[in-house]
C-alpha atoms as a printed R data frame, in Angstrom:
    type eleno elety resid chain resno      x      y       z
1   ATOM     1    CA   MET     A     1 30.293 32.894 -60.749
2   ATOM     2    CA   ARG     A     2 31.772 35.624 -58.590
3   ATOM     3    CA   VAL     A     3 33.479 34.697 -55.321
4   ATOM     4    CA   ARG     A     4 33.204 37.390 -52.673
5   ATOM     5    CA   ASP     A     5 33.890 37.905 -48.998
6   ATOM     6    CA   TRP     A     6 31.358 36.016 -46.872
7   ATOM     7    CA   GLN     A     7 30.173 39.243 -45.239
8   ATOM     8    CA   ASP     A     8 29.305 40.680 -48.669
9   ATOM     9    CA   ILE     A     9 27.054 37.670 -49.235
10  ATOM    10    CA   LEU     A    10 25.301 38.276 -45.907
11  ATOM    11    CA   GLU     A    11 24.932 41.922 -46.923
12  ATOM    12    CA   ASP     A    12 23.023 40.732 -50.025
13  ATOM    13    CA   VAL     A    13 20.727 38.699 -47.782
14  ATOM    14    CA   VAL     A    14 20.163 41.657 -45.442
15  ATOM    15    CA   GLU     A    15 19.446 44.083 -48.269
16  ATOM    16    CA   ASN     A    16 17.022 41.740 -49.998
17  ATOM    17    CA   ASP     A    17 13.408 42.857 -49.656
18  ATOM    18    CA   THR     A    18 11.696 39.462 -49.870
19  ATOM    19    CA   ASP     A    19  9.665 37.909 -47.079
20  ATOM    20    CA   PRO     A    20 12.175 37.450 -44.231
21  ATOM    21    CA   ASP     A    21 10.635 34.220 -42.918
22  ATOM    22    CA   GLY     A    22 11.053 32.408 -46.244
23  ATOM    23    CA   TRP     A    23 14.753 31.662 -45.742
24  ATOM    24    CA   ARG     A    24 16.087 28.201 -44.899
25  ATOM    25    CA   ALA     A    25 19.624 27.046 -44.143
26  ATOM    26    CA   VAL     A    26 21.827 23.969 -43.993
27  ATOM    27    CA   GLY     A    27 25.249 24.009 -42.379
28  ATOM    28    CA   GLY     A    28 28.008 22.046 -40.749
29  ATOM    29    CA   ASP     A    29 31.703 21.228 -40.856
30  ATOM    30    CA   ARG     A    30 33.620 21.516 -44.105
31  ATOM    31    CA   ALA     A    31 34.179 18.161 -45.766
32  ATOM    32    CA   ASN     A    32 37.890 18.868 -46.314
33  ATOM    33    CA   GLY     A    33 39.682 21.048 -43.796
34  ATOM    34    CA   ILE     A    34 38.836 23.349 -40.940
35  ATOM    35    CA   GLY     A    35 35.846 25.620 -40.935
36  ATOM    36    CA   GLU     A    36 32.163 25.469 -41.785
37  ATOM    37    CA   ASP     A    37 29.953 25.267 -44.856
38  ATOM    38    CA   LEU     A    38 26.612 27.045 -44.981
39  ATOM    39    CA   TYR     A    39 23.892 27.158 -47.625
40  ATOM    40    CA   LEU     A    40 21.195 29.827 -47.373
41  ATOM    41    CA   GLY     A    41 18.145 29.432 -49.608
42  ATOM    42    CA   HIS     A    42 14.998 31.389 -50.393
43  ATOM    43    CA   PRO     A    43 12.387 30.377 -53.013
44  ATOM    44    CA   SER     A    44 12.457 33.698 -54.859
45  ATOM    45    CA   VAL     A    45 16.079 34.738 -54.183
46  ATOM    46    CA   GLY     A    46 18.008 31.537 -54.779
47  ATOM    47    CA   VAL     A    47 20.844 29.816 -52.964
48  ATOM    48    CA   TYR     A    48 24.035 31.228 -51.472
49  ATOM    49    CA   GLN     A    49 26.980 29.095 -50.413
50  ATOM    50    CA   LEU     A    50 29.403 30.277 -47.729
51  ATOM    51    CA   LYS     A    51 32.632 28.786 -46.428
52  ATOM    52    CA   THR     A    52 34.047 30.259 -43.228
53  ATOM    53    CA   TYR     A    53 36.470 29.576 -40.449
54  ATOM    54    CA   ALA     A    54 37.139 31.289 -37.137
55  ATOM    55    CA   LYS     A    55 40.720 32.505 -37.313
56  ATOM    56    CA   ASN     A    56 40.474 33.396 -33.629
57  ATOM    57    CA   PRO     A    57 37.609 34.125 -31.247
58  ATOM    58    CA   PHE     A    58 37.278 37.647 -32.657
59  ATOM    59    CA   GLU     A    59 37.784 37.139 -36.375
60  ATOM    60    CA   VAL     A    60 35.911 34.990 -38.866
61  ATOM    61    CA   GLN     A    61 37.168 34.761 -42.426
62  ATOM    62    CA   GLY     A    62 35.384 33.272 -45.383
63  ATOM    63    CA   VAL     A    63 34.139 33.380 -48.936
64  ATOM    64    CA   GLY     A    64 30.842 32.842 -50.670
65  ATOM    65    CA   THR     A    65 28.865 33.073 -53.866
66  ATOM    66    CA   GLN     A    66 25.349 32.798 -55.197
67  ATOM    67    CA   VAL     A    67 25.034 29.292 -56.627
68  ATOM    68    CA   ALA     A    68 21.414 29.428 -57.851
69  ATOM    69    CA   ARG     A    69 19.066 32.282 -58.752
70  ATOM    70    CA   LYS     A    70 15.998 30.470 -57.409
71  ATOM    71    CA   LEU     A    71 15.144 27.302 -55.521
72  ATOM    72    CA   GLU     A    72 14.397 24.834 -58.282
73  ATOM    73    CA   ASP     A    73 12.215 21.776 -57.678
74  ATOM    74    CA   ASP     A    74 15.249 19.490 -57.370
75  ATOM    75    CA   ILE     A    75 17.037 21.770 -54.870
76  ATOM    76    CA   GLU     A    76 14.127 22.846 -52.649
77  ATOM    77    CA   PRO     A    77 13.727 19.473 -50.863
78  ATOM    78    CA   LEU     A    78 17.362 19.720 -49.730
79  ATOM    79    CA   PHE     A    79 16.449 22.661 -47.482
80  ATOM    80    CA   PRO     A    80 14.529 21.966 -44.269
81  ATOM    81    CA   GLU     A    81 10.917 22.881 -43.712
82  ATOM    82    CA   ASP     A    82 11.561 22.200 -40.030
83  ATOM    83    CA   GLY     A    83 15.207 22.033 -39.001
84  ATOM    84    CA   THR     A    84 17.125 20.947 -35.947
85  ATOM    85    CA   GLY     A    85 17.144 24.629 -35.073
86  ATOM    86    CA   LEU     A    86 16.377 28.116 -36.267
87  ATOM    87    CA   PHE     A    87 18.587 30.902 -37.550
88  ATOM    88    CA   GLY     A    88 18.289 34.635 -37.965
89  ATOM    89    CA   VAL     A    89 20.369 37.258 -39.701
90  ATOM    90    CA   GLN     A    90 20.468 40.520 -37.779
91  ATOM    91    CA   GLN     A    91 21.417 44.084 -38.565
92  ATOM    92    CA   PRO     A    92 22.773 46.386 -35.870
93  ATOM    93    CA   ALA     A    93 20.622 49.333 -34.878
94  ATOM    94    CA   GLU     A    94 21.597 52.485 -36.758
95  ATOM    95    CA   ASP     A    95 21.484 54.732 -33.711
96  ATOM    96    CA   GLU     A    96 20.529 54.869 -30.045
97  ATOM    97    CA   ARG     A    97 16.904 55.781 -30.762
98  ATOM    98    CA   GLU     A    98 16.433 52.759 -33.025
99  ATOM    99    CA   ALA     A    99 18.126 50.497 -30.459
100 ATOM   100    CA   GLU     A   100 15.757 51.720 -27.746
101 ATOM   101    CA   GLN     A   101 12.709 51.150 -29.983
102 ATOM   102    CA   MET     A   102 13.892 47.627 -30.797
103 ATOM   103    CA   ALA     A   103 14.520 46.872 -27.116
104 ATOM   104    CA   SER     A   104 11.022 48.095 -26.282
105 ATOM   105    CA   ARG     A   105  9.471 45.833 -28.959
106 ATOM   106    CA   VAL     A   106 11.495 42.843 -27.737
107 ATOM   107    CA   GLU     A   107 10.456 43.523 -24.137
108 ATOM   108    CA   GLU     A   108  6.786 43.665 -25.186
109 ATOM   109    CA   VAL     A   109  7.074 40.349 -27.074
110 ATOM   110    CA   LEU     A   110  8.645 38.667 -24.053
111 ATOM   111    CA   LYS     A   111  5.927 39.993 -21.726
112 ATOM   112    CA   THR     A   112  3.206 38.826 -24.097
113 ATOM   113    CA   HIS     A   113  4.675 35.335 -24.446
114 ATOM   114    CA   ALA     A   114  5.266 35.062 -20.689
115 ATOM   115    CA   GLU     A   115  1.585 35.752 -20.005
116 ATOM   116    CA   ALA     A   116  0.034 33.451 -22.608
117 ATOM   117    CA   PRO     A   117  0.459 29.878 -23.818
118 ATOM   118    CA   THR     A   118  2.972 29.824 -26.653
119 ATOM   119    CA   THR     A   119  5.433 27.674 -28.545
120 ATOM   120    CA   PRO     A   120  9.168 28.146 -29.030
121 ATOM   121    CA   ASP     A   121  8.620 28.651 -32.783
122 ATOM   122    CA   ALA     A   122  6.003 31.363 -32.181
123 ATOM   123    CA   LEU     A   123  8.318 33.150 -29.735
124 ATOM   124    CA   PHE     A   124 11.203 32.977 -32.195
125 ATOM   125    CA   GLU     A   125  9.104 34.360 -35.056
126 ATOM   126    CA   ASP     A   126  7.739 37.190 -32.918
127 ATOM   127    CA   MET     A   127 11.267 38.027 -31.720
128 ATOM   128    CA   MET     A   128 12.575 38.147 -35.292
129 ATOM   129    CA   ASP     A   129  9.678 40.443 -36.233
130 ATOM   130    CA   ALA     A   130 10.371 42.671 -33.205
131 ATOM   131    CA   MET     A   131 14.026 42.977 -34.199
132 ATOM   132    CA   ASP     A   132 13.073 43.536 -37.840
133 ATOM   133    CA   SER     A   133 15.249 40.613 -38.939
134 ATOM   134    CA   PRO     A   134 15.793 40.591 -42.713
135 ATOM   135    CA   ALA     A   135 16.156 36.792 -42.887
136 ATOM   136    CA   TYR     A   136 15.235 33.902 -40.613
137 ATOM   137    CA   GLY     A   137 13.871 30.402 -40.714
138 ATOM   138    CA   PRO     A   138 14.494 26.726 -40.074
139 ATOM   139    CA   MET     A   139 18.028 25.408 -40.162
140 ATOM   140    CA   GLU     A   140 19.580 21.970 -40.296
141 ATOM   141    CA   PHE     A   141 22.968 22.382 -38.605
142 ATOM   142    CA   GLU     A   142 25.574 20.030 -37.179
143 ATOM   143    CA   PRO     A   143 28.258 21.963 -35.236
144 ATOM   144    CA   ARG     A   144 30.779 19.109 -35.218
145 ATOM   145    CA   ASP     A   145 29.714 17.135 -38.284
146 ATOM   146    CA   ARG     A   146 27.865 17.520 -41.590
147 ATOM   147    CA   PRO     A   147 24.159 16.886 -42.104
148 ATOM   148    CA   ASP     A   148 23.625 14.182 -44.751
149 ATOM   149    CA   VAL     A   149 21.943 16.680 -47.058
150 ATOM   150    CA   MET     A   150 25.210 18.680 -47.231
151 ATOM   151    CA   ASP     A   151 26.687 15.991 -49.483
152 ATOM   152    CA   ASP     A   152 23.743 16.375 -51.877
153 ATOM   153    CA   LEU     A   153 24.152 20.160 -51.956
154 ATOM   154    CA   THR     A   154 27.912 19.828 -52.435
155 ATOM   155    CA   SER     A   155 27.477 17.503 -55.398
156 ATOM   156    CA   THR     A   156 24.714 19.706 -56.854
157 ATOM   157    CA   PHE     A   157 27.022 22.725 -56.812
158 ATOM   158    CA   GLU     A   158 30.325 20.968 -57.565
159 ATOM   159    CA   GLU     A   159 31.875 23.826 -59.529
160 ATOM   160    CA   ALA     A   160 31.167 26.380 -56.780
161 ATOM   161    CA   GLU     A   161 32.358 23.926 -54.138
162 ATOM   162    CA   ALA     A   162 35.741 23.480 -55.806
163 ATOM   163    CA   LEU     A   163 36.203 27.210 -56.378
164 ATOM   164    CA   LEU     A   164 35.204 28.194 -52.842
165 ATOM   165    CA   GLU     A   165 37.403 25.453 -51.332
166 ATOM   166    CA   THR     A   166 40.408 26.843 -53.180
167 ATOM   167    CA   GLU     A   167 39.606 30.425 -52.184
168 ATOM   168    CA   LEU     A   168 39.116 29.547 -48.504
169 ATOM   169    CA   ASP     A   169 42.292 27.466 -48.430
170 ATOM   170    CA   ASP     A   170 44.131 30.536 -49.732
171 ATOM   171    CA   LEU     A   171 42.801 32.543 -46.753
172 ATOM   172    CA   ILE     A   172 43.825 29.952 -44.184
173 ATOM   173    CA   ASP     A   173 47.447 30.117 -43.143
174 ATOM   174    CA   GLU     A   174 49.201 26.796 -43.888
175 ATOM   175    CA   SER     A   175 50.316 26.500 -40.256
176 ATOM   176    CA   VAL     A   176 46.705 26.475 -39.031
177 ATOM   177    CA   ASP     A   177 45.407 22.997 -38.296
178 ATOM   178    CA   ARG     A   178 42.213 23.923 -36.469
179 ATOM   179    CA   GLY     A   179 39.869 26.830 -35.917
180 ATOM   180    CA   PHE     A   180 37.769 28.057 -33.013
181 ATOM   181    CA   TYR     A   181 34.180 27.060 -32.261
C-alpha cells in the first residue's frame, strides 16, 4: 500500500475514464484528532481513503491511498445509493476559451431547469455534465461528526487506517489542537 499526498489521489480520480456518475462517498470527522476522513468508491475503480485537515483557510494538507481495487459485495453496501448530499470533483478549465464554453453550457442548463419542472438531483447531474465533472455522486457526510458507516469502513481497512493516521499526524504540527472548517 502506497501512501501519497491527498491531491495525488484526487488526480487519480480525475484522470480515471470510468462513468463519472458512478462514484459514491462517505466522509466526516476523524475518529482520533483534528481533520476529516473521506472514502471515495466506484464499482469498477475501487475505494480510496483520504485523511485531510485544513492547516489554515488557504491550505489543506492530507494523505491518502487506494484501499481496494474494486467495490466488493461486502464493501458496496457501506457506500450510499442516496446520501445526505451530493459531491463532485472538478477540474479547472485549461484556458479562457474552455472556461467560456463551460460557462455557456452551465448557463444553458440553468435556463432549461428554470423553465421546466425539475428536481434538485436532475439539476445537479446536468450541472456536473455541463462542467464535464470526472467524478460525482451521492455522499453521506457529517461535517461535525462521523456517519455510523465510517466505523465499518475504518474497521474494514484497519491497516490503511493505522498507516494514514500516522502519516497525517506527522503532517500536523504538535502545537495544533484544531483545524479550520
